[in-house]
C-alpha positions in Angstrom: 72.1 150.2 147.8 71.4 147.6 145.1 72.1 148.7 141.5 68.5 147.9 140.7 67.1 150.2 143.3 66.8 152.9 140.7 64.0 150.8 139.1 62.0 150.9 142.3 60.1 153.9 141.1 56.3 153.4 141.1 55.9 154.1 137.4 58.4 151.4 136.6 57.2 148.8 139.2 53.7 148.9 137.9 54.9 147.8 134.5 57.6 145.3 135.6 55.4 143.4 138.1 51.9 142.0 137.9 51.4 140.2 141.2 48.5 137.9 141.5 47.4 136.8 145.0 45.9 133.4 145.6 45.0 131.4 148.7 47.2 128.4 149.5 46.0 125.6 147.3 45.9 121.9 148.3 49.2 120.2 147.6 49.3 117.6 144.8 50.5 114.1 145.5 54.2 113.8 146.2 54.5 117.5 146.9 55.6 119.6 149.8 55.1 123.3 150.7 58.1 125.2 152.0 57.6 128.8 153.3 60.7 131.0 153.6 61.0 134.1 155.7 63.0 136.5 153.5 62.6 139.7 155.6 60.8 141.0 158.7 57.2 140.1 158.2 57.7 138.9 154.6 57.3 135.2 153.9 57.5 133.6 150.4 55.7 130.4 149.5 57.4 127.6 147.6 56.3 124.1 146.5 58.5 121.1 145.9 57.1 118.5 143.4 58.9 115.2 143.9 60.3 113.0 146.7 63.2 111.2 145.0 66.1 112.1 147.3 68.7 111.1 144.8 67.2 112.8 141.7 68.4 116.2 140.5 66.5 119.3 141.8 65.4 122.2 139.7 65.0 125.4 141.7 62.6 127.3 139.5 61.7 131.1 139.3 58.5 131.6 137.3 57.4 134.3 135.0 55.5 137.5 135.7 51.8 137.1 136.4 52.3 133.5 137.4 52.2 131.9 140.8 53.4 128.7 142.4 50.0 127.0 142.1 50.1 127.5 138.3 52.7 124.7 138.2 50.8 122.1 140.0 49.8 120.4 136.7 53.5 120.7 135.5 55.1 119.1 138.5 54.1 115.5 137.6 55.8 115.9 134.2 59.0 116.8 135.9 58.6 113.9 138.3 58.0 111.5 135.3 61.3 112.8 133.8 63.0 111.8 137.1 63.4 115.3 138.4 62.4 117.2 141.6 60.9 120.5 140.7 60.9 123.3 143.3 58.9 126.4 142.4 59.2 129.7 144.3 57.0 132.7 144.3 57.9 136.4 144.7 56.7 139.0 147.2 53.0 139.6 146.7 52.5 136.6 144.5 50.4 133.6 145.4 50.1 133.3 149.1 53.4 135.2 149.7 53.3 138.5 151.6 55.0 141.8 150.9 55.1 144.0 147.8 57.5 143.2 144.9 60.3 145.6 143.9 63.2 145.3 141.5 65.8 145.3 144.3 64.0 142.9 146.6 63.4 140.5 143.7 67.2 139.8 143.6 67.9 140.0 147.4 65.0 137.7 148.1 66.4 135.2 145.6 69.6 135.0 147.5 67.7 134.2 150.8 65.6 131.7 149.0 68.6 130.0 147.5 70.3 129.7 150.9 67.3 128.6 152.9 65.9 126.2 150.3 69.3 124.6 149.8 69.6 124.1 153.5 66.1 122.6 153.6 66.9 120.2 150.9 70.1 119.1 152.7 68.3 118.8 156.1 65.6 116.7 154.5 67.9 114.2 152.8 67.9 115.5 149.2 71.2 114.6 147.6 70.7 115.3 143.9 72.5 117.9 141.8 71.0 121.4 142.0 70.0 123.3 138.8 68.7 126.9 138.7 66.0 127.7 136.2 64.3 130.9 135.4 61.4 131.7 133.0 61.0 135.3 131.6 61.2 137.6 134.7 62.6 134.7 136.7 65.6 134.6 134.4 66.9 137.6 136.3 66.8 135.6 139.6 68.3 132.4 138.1 71.2 134.3 136.4 71.9 136.4 139.5 72.2 133.3 141.6 74.2 131.3 139.0 76.7 134.2 138.9 77.0 134.2 142.7 77.1 130.4 143.2 78.7 129.2 140.0 80.9 126.7 141.9 78.0 125.2 143.8 75.3 124.6 141.2 75.3 121.9 138.5 73.8 124.0 135.8 71.6 126.9 134.6 68.4 126.7 132.5 66.8 129.8 131.0 63.4 129.8 129.4 62.1 132.8 127.5 64.8 134.9 129.2 66.1 138.3 128.4 69.6 139.6 128.0 68.9 143.3 128.1 66.3 145.0 130.3 66.0 148.4 128.5 64.5 147.0 125.2 62.1 144.7 127.2 61.0 147.7 129.2 60.4 149.7 126.0 58.2 146.9 124.7 56.2 147.0 128.0 55.8 150.8 127.6 58.5 152.3 129.8 61.5 154.1 128.4 64.0 153.5 131.1 66.8 155.3 129.2 64.8 158.5 129.1 64.6 158.2 132.9 68.4 158.1 133.1 68.5 154.4 133.7 71.5 152.5 132.2 71.6 148.8 131.4 74.1 148.3 134.3 71.5 149.8 136.6 69.0 147.1 135.6 69.1 143.3 136.0 72.1 143.3 133.7 71.7 139.7 132.7 74.2 139.8 129.8 77.1 140.8 132.1 76.1 138.4 134.8 75.8 135.3 132.6 79.2 136.2 131.3 80.6 134.9 134.6 78.7 131.7 134.7 80.8 128.7 133.6 78.3 126.0 134.8 76.5 124.1 132.0 73.9 126.4 130.5 70.7 125.5 128.6 68.6 128.3 126.9 65.1 127.6 125.6 63.2 130.1 123.6 60.1 130.3 121.5 60.5 131.0 117.8 57.4 133.3 117.8 58.2 135.1 121.1 57.4 138.8 120.4 57.6 140.0 124.0 61.2 138.8 124.3 62.5 138.3 120.8 65.0 135.5 119.9 67.9 138.0 119.6 67.7 138.3 123.4 68.3 134.5 123.8 71.0 134.6 121.2 72.8 137.4 123.1 72.6 135.4 126.3 74.1 132.4 124.4 76.9 134.5 122.9 77.8 136.0 126.3 77.9 132.6 128.1 81.5 131.3 128.7 80.2 127.8 129.7 81.9 125.0 127.8 78.7 123.1 127.9 76.0 125.4 126.6 73.1 125.0 124.2 70.4 127.2 122.7 67.2 125.4 121.6 64.5 127.2 119.7 61.0 125.7 119.9 59.3 126.2 116.5 55.8 127.7 116.6 56.0 128.6 120.3 55.5 132.1 121.6 56.3 133.6 125.0 53.7 131.6 126.9 53.3 128.4 124.9 56.7 126.7 125.3 55.4 123.6 127.1 52.1 123.4 125.2 53.9 123.4 121.8 56.9 121.4 122.9 54.9 118.8 124.8 56.8 115.8 126.1 59.9 116.9 124.1 60.1 120.0 126.3 60.7 117.9 129.4 62.9 115.4 127.6 65.1 118.2 126.3 65.6 119.4 129.9 66.3 115.9 131.2 68.9 115.3 128.4 70.6 118.6 129.3 70.7 117.6 133.0 72.1 114.1 132.1 74.8 115.7 130.0 75.6 118.3 132.6 76.0 115.7 135.4 77.7 113.1 133.2 75.0 110.5 133.9 73.4 108.4 131.3 71.0 106.5 133.7 67.3 106.8 132.8 66.0 108.6 135.9 62.4 107.5 135.1 63.5 103.8 135.1 65.4 104.2 138.3 62.4 105.8 139.9 60.2 103.0 138.8 62.7 100.5 140.2 62.8 102.2 143.5 58.9 102.2 143.6 58.9 98.5 143.0 61.4 97.9 145.7 59.3 100.0 148.2 56.2 98.0 147.3 57.8 94.6 148.0 
């Protein structure tokens, strides 16, 4: 039984998860939908923004209350930065089936990683793979980075949390009073302590849901030789991109270039390839 199964109690789940269902939306240009069967009768929807087979790929796990389609307007910004951006939902979110639980959140992440990585390879994507998690999604990204440290090129955490118990108290649930220990939760601090891949942590200065100390604790626990914590002044939990603007995407691209040891401007290379295709 997964360690997080203790958090599958209804009174906990109703606070931890806020699934929002949506119909499948039309795909934006240069995007592809990928549906993954993670369990019997449970299929999770994913959307890849970008078709540059040589560019890095970010496998992204979004925050609570969000869905894949929320990132349709964000995908082009990643493409312009020379990156492929692959967003995945959770059970019961977007057009995905099933009901979310703490234990299946992580087990599904492992299936998604395996199947999406296979899909990328089968479809000719050769770029480096980075894991990225925002807020709730940080648990999935850190879980996978710990399990596949030797396979990935880096880990990116946005508005992530180190400890689950304080976050749960902020949300209105005292897990400790229910007999839940930190090691029974997502346990992000312990897991990131095994991740040596290059690590980039982004956090909003005004984040009151997940305070800066949580990001600082993740940073302190990381053993990665290449690691960076960047605080975005004036940003709260949900305004990182709005406040950071183009600098947000440039910072991620700079980290990826540093992590891969490449100095080539991916946007220029993409423009050059487009010109060659149009000849």
